[in-house]
Every structure is written in C-alpha cells, then in structure tokens.
N, C-alpha and C positions, 0 to 999 in steps of 0.2 A: 775509160768512158769518154767519148767526145762531146763536148758542151754545144748544144744546138742553139745558135744565135738566130733571131729573127728581127729582119730589118723593117723599119717603119714602112708602112704602105704609102707614104708620101715619096718614097724613093722612086727614081726613075726606072724604065725599062732596061733591061740587060745589066742591071746590077749597078748602074750609075746613078749617083745621088745628085739630087737638085736641091741646093741649099744646105742646110745643116740637119743630117739625119743621125738617128742612132740606132743601136741594136740592143735587144734585151734577151737574157737568158735566164732560166730558172736554175738556180743554184742552191740546193739542199735547203729549201725553206727561205731563201732570200732571193734577190734578183740582181744580175750583173748588168751594167750599163756601159756600153762602149761606143765611141765614134766609128760610125759605119765607113768612113773614108780612110780611117787608119786602125784597121781591126788588130794589128800587131802591137799596138801601143796597150798599156794597162787598162783595165777596166776599174769602176768604182762599184762596191756592193751595197745594197741597201735592203732593209727588210720590206716585206710586202706593204705594210701599213704605211712605211715611210714613202715608198713610191706611189701610194694611192693619195697621200697627202700632197706630194709634189705635183702629180698630174692635175689635182684638183686647182692648185695654186696657179699653175700654168694656164689652165683653161679660163680661170677667174681672172687673168691679166694682173695678177698680184706681183708678178717677178719681172724685173727688168731684164728680159733675155734678147 
C-alpha cells in the first residue's frame, strides 16, 4: 500500500514550495512528517496527540523555529 503524503497548503502552485514546508501522512495510528523539498529523506513519526501538542505550541509562538 502506498503512503499518501499531504503537502502544506502554504506550498506554492505546481508543487514548488515557498519557504519551509512539510508533508504529513497517516501511518497506522500515528503521523509521519517529512520535508516536502526532500521527500526521499527519512521522515519522523509522532503520535496524533504529540502532533496536536506540537501544532498548539507552534501556533502559540512557544518554539524558536
């Protein structure tokens, strides 16, 4: 079965990215995260709760990204 990766809506038209973009994929109860500019490189895997926590912290400006 092929993994369906979804690119950030902040990515440019034609598949070209603008800035730092990621892709997410549902992986049997967890979420895969990879660099959309380098999809051949390894991805990281986090639980859904961990991803929700990460996104909340990013939106709140708590992380120096």
